[in-house]
All heavy atoms as a GROMACS GRO file, in nm:
protein
  568
    1MET      N    1  -1.008  -1.369   0.286
    1MET     CA    2  -0.940  -1.242   0.265
    1MET      C    3  -0.880  -1.241   0.124
    1MET      O    4  -0.815  -1.335   0.084
    1MET     CB    5  -0.832  -1.222   0.371
    1MET     CG    6  -0.762  -1.089   0.358
    1MET     SD    7  -0.642  -1.055   0.489
    1MET     CE    8  -0.751  -1.026   0.626
    2GLN      N    9  -0.904  -1.134   0.052
    2GLN     CA   10  -0.852  -1.121  -0.084
    2GLN      C   11  -0.710  -1.065  -0.079
    2GLN      O   12  -0.681  -0.974  -0.003
    2GLN     CB   13  -0.941  -1.029  -0.166
    2GLN     CG   14  -0.895  -1.015  -0.308
    2GLN     CD   15  -0.982  -0.920  -0.388
    2GLN    OE1   16  -1.078  -0.867  -0.338
    2GLN    NE2   17  -0.946  -0.898  -0.512
    3GLU      N   18  -0.621  -1.121  -0.163
    3GLU     CA   19  -0.483  -1.075  -0.167
    3GLU      C   20  -0.450  -1.022  -0.306
    3GLU      O   21  -0.483  -1.085  -0.407
    3GLU     CB   22  -0.390  -1.192  -0.133
    3GLU     CG   23  -0.278  -1.151  -0.041
    3GLU     CD   24  -0.198  -1.270   0.008
    3GLU    OE1   25  -0.130  -1.332  -0.074
    3GLU    OE2   26  -0.204  -1.297   0.127
    4ILE      N   27  -0.389  -0.906  -0.310
    4ILE     CA   28  -0.347  -0.841  -0.435
    4ILE      C   29  -0.194  -0.835  -0.432
    4ILE      O   30  -0.136  -0.794  -0.331
    4ILE     CB   31  -0.403  -0.698  -0.443
    4ILE    CG1   32  -0.555  -0.699  -0.437
    4ILE    CG2   33  -0.352  -0.627  -0.568
    4ILE    CD1   34  -0.615  -0.561  -0.413
    5GLU      N   35  -0.130  -0.873  -0.541
    5GLU     CA   36   0.016  -0.864  -0.548
    5GLU      C   37   0.053  -0.739  -0.628
    5GLU      O   38   0.003  -0.720  -0.739
    5GLU     CB   39   0.072  -0.989  -0.615
    5GLU     CG   40   0.221  -1.002  -0.601
    5GLU     CD   41   0.270  -1.136  -0.650
    5GLU    OE1   42   0.261  -1.233  -0.573
    5GLU    OE2   43   0.318  -1.141  -0.766
    6LEU      N   44   0.137  -0.656  -0.571
    6LEU     CA   45   0.178  -0.531  -0.638
    6LEU      C   46   0.329  -0.533  -0.662
    6LEU      O   47   0.407  -0.526  -0.568
    6LEU     CB   48   0.141  -0.410  -0.552
    6LEU     CG   49   0.185  -0.274  -0.608
    6LEU    CD1   50   0.103  -0.239  -0.732
    6LEU    CD2   51   0.171  -0.166  -0.504
    7PRO      N   52   0.371  -0.544  -0.789
    7PRO     CA   53   0.515  -0.534  -0.819
    7PRO      C   54   0.560  -0.389  -0.796
    7PRO      O   55   0.497  -0.296  -0.842
    7PRO     CB   56   0.523  -0.570  -0.967
    7PRO     CG   57   0.392  -0.631  -1.003
    7PRO     CD   58   0.292  -0.574  -0.908
    8LEU      N   59   0.666  -0.374  -0.723
    8LEU     CA   60   0.716  -0.242  -0.685
    8LEU      C   61   0.817  -0.192  -0.787
    8LEU      O   62   0.915  -0.259  -0.818
    8LEU     CB   63   0.781  -0.251  -0.547
    8LEU     CG   64   0.830  -0.123  -0.485
    8LEU    CD1   65   0.713  -0.028  -0.460
    8LEU    CD2   66   0.899  -0.152  -0.353
    9ARG      N   67   0.793  -0.072  -0.838
    9ARG     CA   68   0.890  -0.007  -0.927
    9ARG      C   69   0.970   0.089  -0.841
    9ARG      O   70   0.913   0.177  -0.778
    9ARG     CB   71   0.818   0.072  -1.036
    9ARG     CG   72   0.747  -0.017  -1.134
    9ARG     CD   73   0.689   0.067  -1.246
    9ARG     NE   74   0.556   0.016  -1.276
    9ARG     CZ   75   0.454   0.088  -1.314
    9ARG    NH1   76   0.465   0.217  -1.327
    9ARG    NH2   77   0.339   0.032  -1.340
   10GLY      N   78   1.098   0.071  -0.837
   10GLY     CA   79   1.181   0.156  -0.751
   10GLY      C   80   1.193   0.096  -0.612
   10GLY      O   81   1.161  -0.020  -0.590
   11GLU      N   82   1.240   0.176  -0.517
   11GLU     CA   83   1.266   0.127  -0.382
   11GLU      C   84   1.144   0.125  -0.292
   11GLU      O   85   1.136   0.043  -0.200
   11GLU     CB   86   1.376   0.212  -0.316
   11GLU     CG   87   1.512   0.194  -0.379
   11GLU     CD   88   1.619   0.271  -0.305
   11GLU    OE1   89   1.602   0.297  -0.184
   11GLU    OE2   90   1.719   0.307  -0.368
   12HIS      N   91   1.050   0.218  -0.314
   12HIS     CA   92   0.933   0.226  -0.227
   12HIS      C   93   0.817   0.296  -0.297
   12HIS      O   94   0.835   0.354  -0.405
   12HIS     CB   95   0.967   0.300  -0.097
   12HIS     CG   96   0.997   0.445  -0.119
   12HIS    ND1   97   1.123   0.491  -0.151
   12HIS    CD2   98   0.917   0.554  -0.118
   12HIS    CE1   99   1.118   0.622  -0.166
   12HIS    NE2  100   0.993   0.664  -0.148
   13ILE      N  101   0.700   0.289  -0.233
   13ILE     CA  102   0.582   0.361  -0.280
   13ILE      C  103   0.514   0.420  -0.157
   13ILE      O  104   0.505   0.352  -0.053
   13ILE     CB  105   0.486   0.269  -0.359
   13ILE    CG1  106   0.366   0.349  -0.414
   13ILE    CG2  107   0.439   0.152  -0.274
   13ILE    CD1  108   0.279   0.270  -0.512
   14PRO      N  109   0.470   0.544  -0.162
   14PRO     CA  110   0.398   0.602  -0.047
   14PRO      C  111   0.268   0.525  -0.022
   14PRO      O  112   0.202   0.479  -0.117
   14PRO     CB  113   0.370   0.746  -0.089
   14PRO     CG  114   0.468   0.775  -0.197
   14PRO     CD  115   0.492   0.643  -0.267
   15LEU      N  116   0.231   0.509   0.103
   15LEU     CA  117   0.112   0.432   0.139
   15LEU      C  118  -0.013   0.482   0.069
   15LEU      O  119  -0.090   0.402   0.015
   15LEU     CB  120   0.094   0.435   0.291
   15LEU     CG  121  -0.025   0.358   0.346
   15LEU    CD1  122  -0.022   0.212   0.302
   15LEU    CD2  123  -0.027   0.368   0.499
   16ASP      N  124  -0.035   0.614   0.066
   16ASP     CA  125  -0.156   0.666   0.002
   16ASP      C  126  -0.158   0.634  -0.148
   16ASP      O  127  -0.261   0.601  -0.205
   16ASP     CB  128  -0.177   0.815   0.029
   16ASP     CG  129  -0.061   0.902  -0.017
   16ASP    OD1  130   0.051   0.852  -0.037
   16ASP    OD2  131  -0.083   1.024  -0.031
   17ALA      N  132  -0.042   0.641  -0.212
   17ALA     CA  133  -0.032   0.609  -0.355
   17ALA      C  134  -0.058   0.461  -0.380
   17ALA      O  135  -0.119   0.424  -0.481
   17ALA     CB  136   0.105   0.649  -0.409
   18LEU      N  137  -0.014   0.375  -0.289
   18LEU     CA  138  -0.038   0.232  -0.302
   18LEU      C  139  -0.188   0.202  -0.298
   18LEU      O  140  -0.238   0.125  -0.380
   18LEU     CB  141   0.034   0.156  -0.190
   18LEU     CG  142   0.014   0.005  -0.188
   18LEU    CD1  143   0.140  -0.065  -0.142
   18LEU    CD2  144  -0.102  -0.034  -0.096
   19LEU      N  145  -0.259   0.264  -0.206
   19LEU     CA  146  -0.403   0.240  -0.194
   19LEU      C  147  -0.475   0.283  -0.322
   19LEU      O  148  -0.565   0.214  -0.370
   19LEU     CB  149  -0.460   0.314  -0.074
   19LEU     CG  150  -0.412   0.267   0.063
   19LEU    CD1  151  -0.472   0.354   0.172
   19LEU    CD2  152  -0.444   0.121   0.086
   20LYS      N  153  -0.434   0.395  -0.380
   20LYS     CA  154  -0.495   0.443  -0.503
   20LYS      C  155  -0.457   0.353  -0.621
   20LYS      O  156  -0.542   0.315  -0.701
   20LYS     CB  157  -0.452   0.587  -0.530
   20LYS     CG  158  -0.522   0.648  -0.649
   20LYS     CD  159  -0.484   0.792  -0.668
   20LYS     CE  160  -0.542   0.845  -0.797
   20LYS     NZ  161  -0.492   0.975  -0.832
   21ALA      N  162  -0.330   0.314  -0.630
   21ALA     CA  163  -0.282   0.233  -0.742
   21ALA      C  164  -0.347   0.095  -0.746
   21ALA      O  165  -0.366   0.038  -0.854
   21ALA     CB  166  -0.130   0.218  -0.735
   22THR      N  167  -0.380   0.041  -0.631
   22THR     CA  168  -0.440  -0.093  -0.626
   22THR      C  169  -0.592  -0.090  -0.632
   22THR      O  170  -0.656  -0.194  -0.633
   22THR     CB  171  -0.397  -0.166  -0.498
   22THR    OG1  172  -0.432  -0.087  -0.385
   22THR    CG2  173  -0.248  -0.196  -0.499
   23GLY      N  174  -0.650   0.030  -0.631
   23GLY     CA  175  -0.795   0.042  -0.637
   23GLY      C  176  -0.864   0.027  -0.503
   23GLY      O  177  -0.987   0.024  -0.495
   24LEU      N  178  -0.787   0.017  -0.396
   24LEU     CA  179  -0.848   0.007  -0.262
   24LEU      C  180  -0.909   0.141  -0.221
   24LEU      O  181  -0.998   0.145  -0.137
   24LEU     CB  182  -0.746  -0.039  -0.158
   24LEU     CG  183  -0.692  -0.181  -0.178
   24LEU    CD1  184  -0.593  -0.215  -0.069
   24LEU    CD2  185  -0.805  -0.282  -0.182
   25ALA      N  186  -0.860   0.248  -0.281
   25ALA     CA  187  -0.917   0.382  -0.259
   25ALA      C  188  -0.937   0.444  -0.397
   25ALA      O  189  -0.848   0.436  -0.482
   25ALA     CB  190  -0.823   0.468  -0.175
   26PRO      N  191  -1.053   0.506  -0.421
   26PRO     CA  192  -1.080   0.564  -0.553
   26PRO      C  193  -1.001   0.691  -0.583
   26PRO      O  194  -0.988   0.730  -0.698
   26PRO     CB  195  -1.230   0.594  -0.548
   26PRO     CG  196  -1.263   0.608  -0.403
   26PRO     CD  197  -1.168   0.517  -0.331
   27SER      N  198  -0.947   0.755  -0.478
   27SER     CA  199  -0.870   0.878  -0.499
   27SER      C  200  -0.766   0.892  -0.389
   27SER      O  201  -0.774   0.825  -0.285
   27SER     CB  202  -0.962   1.000  -0.495
   27SER     OG  203  -1.013   1.019  -0.364
   28GLY      N  204  -0.670   0.980  -0.413
   28GLY     CA  205  -0.568   1.006  -0.312
   28GLY      C  206  -0.627   1.064  -0.185
   28GLY      O  207  -0.584   1.031  -0.074
   29GLY      N  208  -0.730   1.148  -0.200
   29GLY     CA  209  -0.796   1.208  -0.084
   29GLY      C  210  -0.864   1.103   0.003
   29GLY      O  211  -0.854   1.106   0.126
   30THR      N  212  -0.931   1.009  -0.063
   30THR     CA  213  -0.996   0.901   0.011
   30THR      C  214  -0.892   0.815   0.081
   30THR      O  215  -0.911   0.773   0.195
   30THR     CB  216  -1.083   0.815  -0.084
   30THR    OG1  217  -1.181   0.898  -0.145
   30THR    CG2  218  -1.151   0.702  -0.008
   31ALA      N  219  -0.781   0.787   0.012
   31ALA     CA  220  -0.673   0.708   0.071
   31ALA      C  221  -0.622   0.775   0.199
   31ALA      O  222  -0.606   0.709   0.302
   31ALA     CB  223  -0.559   0.691  -0.029
   32LYS      N  224  -0.602   0.904   0.193
   32LYS     CA  225  -0.552   0.978   0.310
   32LYS      C  226  -0.653   0.974   0.425
   32LYS      O  227  -0.615   0.962   0.541
   32LYS     CB  228  -0.518   1.121   0.271
   32LYS     CG  229  -0.396   1.127   0.182
   32LYS     CD  230  -0.368   1.266   0.131
   32LYS     CE  231  -0.247   1.262   0.038
   32LYS     NZ  232  -0.220   1.388  -0.025
   33GLN      N  233  -0.783   0.980   0.393
   33GLN     CA  234  -0.886   0.973   0.496
   33GLN      C  235  -0.888   0.836   0.563
   33GLN      O  236  -0.901   0.826   0.685
   33GLN     CB  237  -1.024   1.003   0.437
   33GLN     CG  238  -1.042   1.148   0.398
   33GLN     CD  239  -1.175   1.173   0.327
   33GLN    OE1  240  -1.238   1.082   0.277
   33GLN    NE2  241  -1.215   1.300   0.323
   34LEU      N  242  -0.876   0.730   0.483
   34LEU     CA  243  -0.874   0.594   0.537
   34LEU      C  244  -0.755   0.574   0.631
   34LEU      O  245  -0.768   0.514   0.737
   34LEU     CB  246  -0.869   0.492   0.424
   34LEU     CG  247  -0.994   0.480   0.338
   34LEU    CD1  248  -0.965   0.399   0.212
   34LEU    CD2  249  -1.108   0.417   0.418
   35ILE      N  250  -0.639   0.626   0.590
   35ILE     CA  251  -0.519   0.615   0.673
   35ILE      C  252  -0.536   0.693   0.802
   35ILE      O  253  -0.510   0.641   0.911
   35ILE     CB  254  -0.394   0.664   0.595
   35ILE    CG1  255  -0.370   0.573   0.473
   35ILE    CG2  256  -0.272   0.666   0.686
   35ILE    CD1  257  -0.275   0.630   0.370
   36ALA      N  258  -0.584   0.817   0.793
   36ALA     CA  259  -0.602   0.902   0.912
   36ALA      C  260  -0.703   0.841   1.009
   36ALA      O  261  -0.692   0.860   1.131
   36ALA     CB  262  -0.646   1.042   0.870
   37ALA      N  263  -0.801   0.767   0.956
   37ALA     CA  264  -0.904   0.705   1.040
   37ALA      C  265  -0.853   0.577   1.107
   37ALA      O  266  -0.925   0.515   1.186
   37ALA     CB  267  -1.028   0.675   0.957
   38GLY      N  268  -0.730   0.536   1.077
   38GLY     CA  269  -0.674   0.416   1.139
   38GLY      C  270  -0.724   0.286   1.079
   38GLY      O  271  -0.717   0.181   1.142
   39GLU      N  272  -0.773   0.292   0.956
   39GLU     CA  273  -0.830   0.173   0.892
   39GLU      C  274  -0.728   0.091   0.813
   39GLU      O  275  -0.761  -0.016   0.762
   39GLU     CB  276  -0.946   0.214   0.801
   39GLU     CG  277  -1.062   0.274   0.878
   39GLU     CD  278  -1.181   0.304   0.789
   39GLU    OE1  279  -1.207   0.225   0.697
   39GLU    OE2  280  -1.246   0.406   0.815
   40VAL      N  281  -0.605   0.141   0.802
   40VAL     CA  282  -0.503   0.074   0.722
   40VAL      C  283  -0.395   0.017   0.813
   40VAL      O  284  -0.348   0.084   0.905
   40VAL     CB  285  -0.440   0.172   0.620
   40VAL    CG1  286  -0.334   0.104   0.536
   40VAL    CG2  287  -0.549   0.232   0.532
   41ARG      N  288  -0.358  -0.108   0.785
   41ARG     CA  289  -0.251  -0.172   0.862
   41ARG      C  290  -0.134  -0.206   0.769
   41ARG      O  291  -0.155  -0.247   0.656
   41ARG     CB  292  -0.300  -0.301   0.927
   41ARG     CG  293  -0.403  -0.276   1.034
   41ARG     CD  294  -0.450  -0.407   1.097
   41ARG     NE  295  -0.536  -0.381   1.209
   41ARG     CZ  296  -0.493  -0.372   1.334
   41ARG    NH1  297  -0.367  -0.389   1.362
   41ARG    NH2  298  -0.578  -0.346   1.432
   42VAL      N  299  -0.014  -0.188   0.820
   42VAL     CA  300   0.108  -0.226   0.749
   42VAL      C  301   0.177  -0.329   0.836
   42VAL      O  302   0.209  -0.303   0.952
   42VAL     CB  303   0.200  -0.104   0.724
   42VAL    CG1  304   0.331  -0.149   0.660
   42VAL    CG2  305   0.130  -0.001   0.636
   43ASP      N  306   0.196  -0.448   0.781
   43ASP     CA  307   0.256  -0.559   0.854
   43ASP      C  308   0.185  -0.582   0.988
   43ASP      O  309   0.248  -0.608   1.090
   43ASP     CB  310   0.405  -0.536   0.875
   43ASP     CG  311   0.482  -0.538   0.743
   43ASP    OD1  312   0.436  -0.602   0.647
   43ASP    OD2  313   0.588  -0.472   0.735
   44GLY      N  314   0.052  -0.569   0.988
   44GLY     CA  315  -0.028  -0.598   1.106
   44GLY      C  316  -0.046  -0.484   1.204
   44GLY      O  317  -0.122  -0.496   1.300
   45GLN      N  318   0.022  -0.373   1.182
   45GLN     CA  319   0.015  -0.258   1.274
   45GLN      C  320  -0.058  -0.142   1.207
   45GLN      O  321  -0.035  -0.113   1.090
   45GLN     CB  322   0.156  -0.212   1.314
   45GLN     CG  323   0.240  -0.319   1.381
   45GLN     CD  324   0.184  -0.361   1.515
   45GLN    OE1  325   0.142  -0.277   1.594
   45GLN    NE2  326   0.179  -0.491   1.541
   46VAL      N  327  -0.143  -0.074   1.283
   46VAL     CA  328  -0.212   0.044   1.230
   46VAL      C  329  -0.107   0.147   1.189
   46VAL      O  330  -0.013   0.174   1.264
   46VAL     CB  331  -0.309   0.104   1.334
   46VAL    CG1  332  -0.366   0.237   1.286
   46VAL    CG2  333  -0.422   0.007   1.364
   47GLU      N  334  -0.123   0.202   1.070
   47GLU     CA  335  -0.029   0.303   1.018
   47GLU      C  336  -0.105   0.432   0.994
   47GLU      O  337  -0.202   0.433   0.920
   47GLU     CB  338   0.035   0.253   0.889
   47GLU     CG  339   0.135   0.349   0.829
   47GLU     CD  340   0.248   0.386   0.923
   47GLU    OE1  341   0.334   0.301   0.949
   47GLU    OE2  342   0.247   0.501   0.973
   48LEU      N  343  -0.061   0.540   1.058
   48LEU     CA  344  -0.128   0.669   1.045
   48LEU      C  345  -0.052   0.768   0.958
   48LEU      O  346  -0.102   0.877   0.931
   48LEU     CB  347  -0.151   0.730   1.184
   48LEU     CG  348  -0.240   0.646   1.278
   48LEU    CD1  349  -0.244   0.709   1.416
   48LEU    CD2  350  -0.379   0.631   1.220
   49ARG      N  351   0.068   0.731   0.914
   49ARG     CA  352   0.147   0.820   0.828
   49ARG      C  353   0.103   0.801   0.683
   49ARG      O  354   0.118   0.693   0.627
   49ARG     CB  355   0.296   0.790   0.842
   49ARG     CG  356   0.349   0.818   0.981
   49ARG     CD  357   0.492   0.773   0.996
   49ARG     NE  358   0.497   0.627   0.982
   49ARG     CZ  359   0.606   0.558   0.954
   49ARG    NH1  360   0.722   0.620   0.936
   49ARG    NH2  361   0.603   0.427   0.945
   50LYS      N  362   0.049   0.905   0.624
   50LYS     CA  363  -0.008   0.896   0.489
   50LYS      C  364   0.095   0.862   0.383
   50LYS      O  365   0.065   0.793   0.286
   50LYS     CB  366  -0.080   1.026   0.455
   50LYS     CG  367  -0.198   1.054   0.546
   50LYS     CD  368  -0.248   1.196   0.527
   50LYS     CE  369  -0.352   1.233   0.630
   50LYS     NZ  370  -0.298   1.254   0.762
   51THR      N  371   0.216   0.912   0.399
   51THR     CA  372   0.318   0.888   0.298
   51THR      C  373   0.426   0.792   0.348
   51THR      O  374   0.540   0.796   0.302
   51THR     CB  375   0.382   1.020   0.251
   51THR    OG1  376   0.436   1.088   0.364
   51THR    CG2  377   0.280   1.110   0.182
   52CYS      N  378   0.388   0.704   0.439
   52CYS     CA  379   0.479   0.601   0.489
   52CYS      C  380   0.537   0.525   0.370
   52CYS      O  381   0.464   0.489   0.277
   52CYS     CB  382   0.400   0.507   0.579
   52CYS     SG  383   0.485   0.357   0.625
   53LYS      N  384   0.667   0.502   0.368
   53LYS     CA  385   0.732   0.434   0.256
   53LYS      C  386   0.709   0.283   0.268
   53LYS      O  387   0.754   0.219   0.362
   53LYS     CB  388   0.882   0.464   0.255
   53LYS     CG  389   0.911   0.609   0.226
   53LYS     CD  390   1.059   0.636   0.232
   53LYS     CE  391   1.085   0.783   0.202
   53LYS     NZ  392   1.228   0.815   0.212
   54ILE      N  393   0.642   0.228   0.169
   54ILE     CA  394   0.615   0.085   0.166
   54ILE      C  395   0.716   0.020   0.071
   54ILE      O  396   0.733   0.063  -0.042
   54ILE     CB  397   0.471   0.056   0.119
   54ILE    CG1  398   0.370   0.131   0.206
   54ILE    CG2  399   0.444  -0.094   0.118
   54ILE    CD1  400   0.373   0.093   0.353
   55ARG      N  401   0.783  -0.083   0.120
   55ARG     CA  402   0.889  -0.149   0.043
   55ARG      C  403   0.852  -0.294   0.014
   55ARG      O  404   0.760  -0.348   0.074
   55ARG     CB  405   1.020  -0.143   0.121
   55ARG     CG  406   1.063   0.000   0.151
   55ARG     CD  407   1.191   0.006   0.233
   55ARG     NE  408   1.218   0.140   0.282
   55ARG     CZ  409   1.268   0.239   0.210
   55ARG    NH1  410   1.295   0.219   0.084
   55ARG    NH2  411   1.289   0.357   0.263
   56ALA      N  412   0.926  -0.355  -0.078
   56ALA     CA  413   0.902  -0.496  -0.114
   56ALA      C  414   0.908  -0.582   0.012
   56ALA      O  415   0.991  -0.560   0.101
   56ALA     CB  416   1.006  -0.542  -0.215
   57GLY      N  417   0.815  -0.676   0.022
   57GLY     CA  418   0.810  -0.766   0.136
   57GLY      C  419   0.707  -0.725   0.240
   57GLY      O  420   0.674  -0.803   0.329
   58GLN      N  421   0.656  -0.604   0.229
   58GLN     CA  422   0.557  -0.558   0.327
   58GLN      C  423   0.416  -0.592   0.281
   58GLN      O  424   0.390  -0.612   0.163
   58GLN     CB  425   0.570  -0.407   0.351
   58GLN     CG  426   0.699  -0.371   0.423
   58GLN     CD  427   0.700  -0.228   0.468
   58GLN    OE1  428   0.711  -0.138   0.386
   58GLN    NE2  429   0.687  -0.207   0.598
   59ARG      N  430   0.325  -0.600   0.380
   59ARG     CA  431   0.184  -0.630   0.355
   59ARG      C  432   0.100  -0.514   0.407
   59ARG      O  433   0.116  -0.471   0.520
   59ARG     CB  434   0.143  -0.758   0.427
   59ARG     CG  435   0.222  -0.879   0.383
   59ARG     CD  436   0.194  -1.000   0.471
   59ARG     NE  437   0.064  -1.059   0.445
   59ARG     CZ  438   0.039  -1.144   0.348
   59ARG    NH1  439   0.136  -1.180   0.266
   59ARG    NH2  440  -0.081  -1.195   0.330
   60VAL      N  441   0.008  -0.467   0.322
   60VAL     CA  442  -0.082  -0.358   0.358
   60VAL      C  443  -0.224  -0.413   0.357
   60VAL      O  444  -0.266  -0.475   0.259
   60VAL     CB  445  -0.069  -0.240   0.259
   60VAL    CG1  446  -0.170  -0.131   0.290
   60VAL    CG2  447   0.073  -0.185   0.260
   61THR      N  448  -0.297  -0.392   0.466
   61THR     CA  449  -0.432  -0.446   0.479
   61THR      C  450  -0.533  -0.334   0.500
   61THR      O  451  -0.512  -0.244   0.581
   61THR     CB  452  -0.440  -0.545   0.596
   61THR    OG1  453  -0.342  -0.647   0.576
   61THR    CG2  454  -0.577  -0.609   0.605
   62LEU      N  455  -0.644  -0.344   0.426
   62LEU     CA  456  -0.758  -0.253   0.442
   62LEU      C  457  -0.882  -0.340   0.437
   62LEU      O  458  -0.910  -0.402   0.334
   62LEU     CB  459  -0.761  -0.148   0.331
   62LEU     CG  460  -0.885  -0.057   0.329
   62LEU    CD1  461  -0.893   0.025   0.458
   62LEU    CD2  462  -0.882   0.035   0.209
   63GLY      N  463  -0.952  -0.350   0.548
   63GLY     CA  464  -1.069  -0.436   0.554
   63GLY      C  465  -1.029  -0.580   0.530
   63GLY      O  466  -0.940  -0.633   0.595
   64GLU      N  467  -1.095  -0.644   0.433
   64GLU     CA  468  -1.068  -0.784   0.401
   64GLU      C  469  -0.968  -0.801   0.287
   64GLU      O  470  -0.949  -0.911   0.237
   64GLU     CB  471  -1.199  -0.855   0.367
   64GLU     CG  472  -1.293  -0.870   0.484
   64GLU     CD  473  -1.236  -0.957   0.595
   64GLU    OE1  474  -1.181  -1.065   0.565
   64GLU    OE2  475  -1.244  -0.915   0.712
   65GLN      N  476  -0.906  -0.692   0.244
   65GLN     CA  477  -0.812  -0.699   0.132
   65GLN      C  478  -0.670  -0.671   0.179
   65GLN      O  479  -0.647  -0.580   0.258
   65GLN     CB  480  -0.853  -0.601   0.024
   65GLN     CG  481  -0.989  -0.635  -0.036
   65GLN     CD  482  -1.028  -0.542  -0.148
   65GLN    OE1  483  -1.030  -0.422  -0.131
   65GLN    NE2  484  -1.059  -0.600  -0.263
   66THR      N  485  -0.578  -0.750   0.128
   66THR     CA  486  -0.437  -0.734   0.162
   66THR      C  487  -0.357  -0.716   0.034
   66THR      O  488  -0.378  -0.789  -0.063
   66THR     CB  489  -0.385  -0.857   0.238
   66THR    OG1  490  -0.457  -0.869   0.361
   66THR    CG2  491  -0.237  -0.845   0.269
   67VAL      N  492  -0.266  -0.621   0.036
   67VAL     CA  493  -0.174  -0.599  -0.076
   67VAL      C  494  -0.038  -0.651  -0.032
   67VAL      O  495   0.014  -0.611   0.072
   67VAL     CB  496  -0.163  -0.450  -0.113
   67VAL    CG1  497  -0.061  -0.431  -0.225
   67VAL    CG2  498  -0.298  -0.394  -0.152
   68VAL      N  499   0.017  -0.742  -0.112
   68VAL     CA  500   0.151  -0.793  -0.087
   68VAL      C  501   0.243  -0.724  -0.186
   68VAL      O  502   0.224  -0.736  -0.308
   68VAL     CB  503   0.157  -0.946  -0.106
   68VAL    CG1  504   0.298  -0.998  -0.083
   68VAL    CG2  505   0.057  -1.015  -0.015
   69VAL      N  506   0.340  -0.650  -0.135
   69VAL     CA  507   0.431  -0.574  -0.221
   69VAL      C  508   0.551  -0.662  -0.253
   69VAL      O  509   0.616  -0.715  -0.162
   69VAL     CB  510   0.475  -0.443  -0.152
   69VAL    CG1  511   0.565  -0.362  -0.244
   69VAL    CG2  512   0.352  -0.361  -0.112
   70VAL      N  513   0.576  -0.681  -0.381
   70VAL     CA  514   0.688  -0.766  -0.424
   70VAL      C  515   0.784  -0.684  -0.510
   70VAL      O  516   0.745  -0.585  -0.571
   70VAL     CB  517   0.637  -0.889  -0.504
   70VAL    CG1  518   0.553  -0.979  -0.418
   70VAL    CG2  519   0.562  -0.848  -0.628
   71ALA      N  520   0.910  -0.728  -0.513
   71ALA     CA  521   1.009  -0.660  -0.595
   71ALA      C  522   0.972  -0.679  -0.741
   71ALA      O  523   0.926  -0.786  -0.783
   71ALA     CB  524   1.148  -0.718  -0.568
   72ASP      N  525   0.990  -0.576  -0.822
   72ASP     CA  526   0.964  -0.584  -0.966
   72ASP      C  527   1.062  -0.682  -1.028
   72ASP      O  528   1.183  -0.665  -1.015
   72ASP     CB  529   0.981  -0.445  -1.028
   72ASP     CG  530   0.939  -0.440  -1.175
   72ASP    OD1  531   0.936  -0.547  -1.240
   72ASP    OD2  532   0.911  -0.331  -1.223
   73PRO      N  533   1.012  -0.787  -1.093
   73PRO     CA  534   1.102  -0.888  -1.150
   73PRO      C  535   1.196  -0.833  -1.257
   73PRO      O  536   1.299  -0.892  -1.286
   73PRO     CB  537   1.008  -0.992  -1.210
   73PRO     CG  538   0.878  -0.923  -1.227
   73PRO     CD  539   0.873  -0.816  -1.121
   74GLU      N  540   1.162  -0.718  -1.314
   74GLU     CA  541   1.247  -0.657  -1.416
   74GLU      C  542   1.343  -0.555  -1.356
   74GLU      O  543   1.410  -0.483  -1.428
   74GLU     CB  544   1.161  -0.593  -1.524
   74GLU     CG  545   1.077  -0.694  -1.598
   74GLU     CD  546   0.996  -0.634  -1.709
   74GLU    OE1  547   1.025  -0.519  -1.750
   74GLU    OE2  548   0.902  -0.700  -1.755
   75GLY      N  549   1.345  -0.547  -1.225
   75GLY     CA  550   1.440  -0.459  -1.160
   75GLY      C  551   1.389  -0.321  -1.130
   75GLY      O  552   1.452  -0.246  -1.058
   76GLY      N  553   1.272  -0.284  -1.184
   76GLY     CA  554   1.213  -0.153  -1.156
   76GLY      C  555   1.305  -0.040  -1.197
   76GLY      O  556   1.384  -0.051  -1.289
   77GLY      N  557   1.292   0.069  -1.125
   77GLY     CA  558   1.380   0.182  -1.149
   77GLY      C  559   1.343   0.265  -1.268
   77GLY      O  560   1.230   0.270  -1.310
   78ASP      N  561   1.440   0.330  -1.327
   78ASP     CA  562   1.419   0.431  -1.428
   78ASP      C  563   1.387   0.368  -1.557
   78ASP      O  564   1.402   0.372  -1.659
   78ASP     CB  565   1.541   0.522  -1.436
   78ASP     CG  566   1.583   0.564  -1.297
   78ASP    OD1  567   1.631   0.477  -1.223
   78ASP    OD2  568   1.568   0.680  -1.261
   0.00000   0.00000   0.00000
């Protein structure tokens, strides 16, 4: 299983935006379709909410790829 580490800027990122930002989905529309089809898991559970807030410490899985969300070492934010 391939793991991608995503430094989080701010407090959270919407699930569909995370899929697009990491390249797991080529577009926001595709990301929303994958989520609606039940193909995306957050912390091991199927997640159907397209704009679910993903925070540091959570794991998002699509197929054989997992995104590990980590706090931005520079503090993120504005």
